[in-house]
C-alpha positions in Angstrom: 10.9 8.5 1.1 7.6 6.8 1.5 7.1 5.0 4.9 5.6 1.5 4.4 4.8 -0.4 7.6 7.3 1.6 9.5 10.2 1.3 7.0 11.4 4.0 4.6 11.2 2.9 1.0 11.7 4.4 -2.5 8.1 4.2 -3.7 7.2 7.8 -4.5 5.7 8.3 -7.9 4.3 4.8 -8.4 0.7 3.6 -7.9 -0.6 1.6 -5.0 -1.0 -1.4 -7.4 2.7 -1.1 -8.4 3.8 -0.9 -4.8 1.9 -4.0 -3.9 3.4 -5.8 -6.9 6.9 -4.7 -5.9 6.3 -6.0 -2.3 4.7 -9.2 -3.5 1.4 -8.6 -1.8 -1.8 -10.2 -3.2 -4.1 -7.2 -3.9 -7.2 -9.3 -2.9 -5.9 -10.2 0.5 -4.7 -6.8 1.9 -6.1 -3.5 3.0 -4.0 -0.4 2.3 -4.1 2.7 4.5 -2.4 5.9 3.4 -2.0 8.7 5.9 -4.6 7.1 8.2 -7.2 6.7 5.4 -8.3 3.3 4.2 -8.1 3.1 0.4 -10.8 1.5 -1.7 -9.3 -1.4 -3.7 -11.0 0.0 -6.9 -8.7 3.0 -6.7 -5.3 1.2 -6.2 -4.4 1.7 -9.8 -5.1 5.4 -9.9 -3.5 6.6 -6.6 0.1 7.7 -7.0 2.3 7.7 -3.9 3.9 10.9 -2.6 7.2 11.0 -0.8 5.5 12.2 2.4 3.0 9.3 2.5 2.8 7.0 5.5 1.4 3.6 4.4 0.2 0.6 6.4 -0.5 -2.7 4.6 -2.5 -5.2 6.5 -2.9 -8.7 5.2 -5.6 -11.2 6.0 -4.8 -14.8 7.0 -7.4 -17.6 7.0 -7.6 -19.9 10.0 -9.9 -22.3 11.5 
């Protein structure tokens, strides 16, 4: 199981892009960290998740 924001999920074997789509995140408004490494958005489509990965997704919210 992949751990996403503290919750175990069946996401192993898919790309970061596919995971964000499944979780309904806007790729342009989040930062993804895998195993304590921030991932470059340009690589989301090529990084395949492993069952031991720990992922944090941080979203940005505008304010003012």
